[in-house]
N, C-alpha and C positions, 0 to 999 in steps of 0.2 A: 504494500500500500504506500503510495507516495506521500511525502510530507505535505502538510496543509499549506505551508508557505516556506520560502527559502530561509536560510539562516538569517535571522533578524538581529542586527546589531544596533542597539539604541544609541543615539547621538545626543549630545548636549552642546550648548554654546558657551564659550568662555566669557565671563562677565567683563574681562579686561580687554582682550584682543578681538572678541566677537567671532572667533573661529570655531566652526563646528567640528567636533572630534568624537570618537567613541566614548561612551560614558565611563568605561573602565580606565581610560587614560586621563581622567580628570579627578580633581579633588572637590568634594562638596563642602560648602560652608552653609551653616544653618542658623537662622535666628530663632531662638527658643522663645517661649512665652514670657520669660523674664526680660526679654529685649537684648540679651547678650548674643554675640556671634561666636559659634563654636565650630571647630573642625569636626566633620562627620566621616570617620573612616568606613563605617558600615553602609552609609547611604540610606539609612532607614530612620534616623532620628526625626521626631515630630517637629514641625515648624516650617517656616518658609526657607527655601534653600536656593542656592546658586552654585555654579561650578566655576573653577579656575583651573586652567591647564598647567602643565609642568614646565612651561617655558620660563627661563630665568627673568625675562622682562616682565612677565605677568605676576611674578612674585615680589617685585619691588613695591614696598609700601606706598611710595609716592603715586604709583599708577593704580595699585589695587584698591587703596582705601576709598577713592571717589567712586570707583565702579561697584564695590560692595555696598557702599552707602546708597547708591542709586538703585541697586537690585534689591536690597533687603531693608532699606530704610533705617539702618542702624550703623553706629560707628564700629570700626574694626579695631579690636583690642590688639595691643602689641603681642607678637608671638603667635598670632592665630594662623599666619601664612606659613609657619614652619611645618614642613611635612612630617607626618608621623613615621613614615617609612622612607628609606633611601630609594628614590625612584631611579637614580642613575644606574643602579645595579640590575634593574629589571628590564 
């Protein structure tokens, strides 16, 4: 029996550079009910979320802070953009 649809790869758009990439290649930031922005390694935390790619330019706080504020309506806390896992090895 054939598959219902071809292999589907969900894509998301980076809040900083506006480039669409596969969801697994991006990091999710989420604004929780308390108004704080957290890194979401599982991609399942409740709250409004946005995605940032692994490009070094998109990790610069000067570029990322306004984009995250626009997307989530909350200020970016220092250290939030630090990745939980070393992505250069993957």
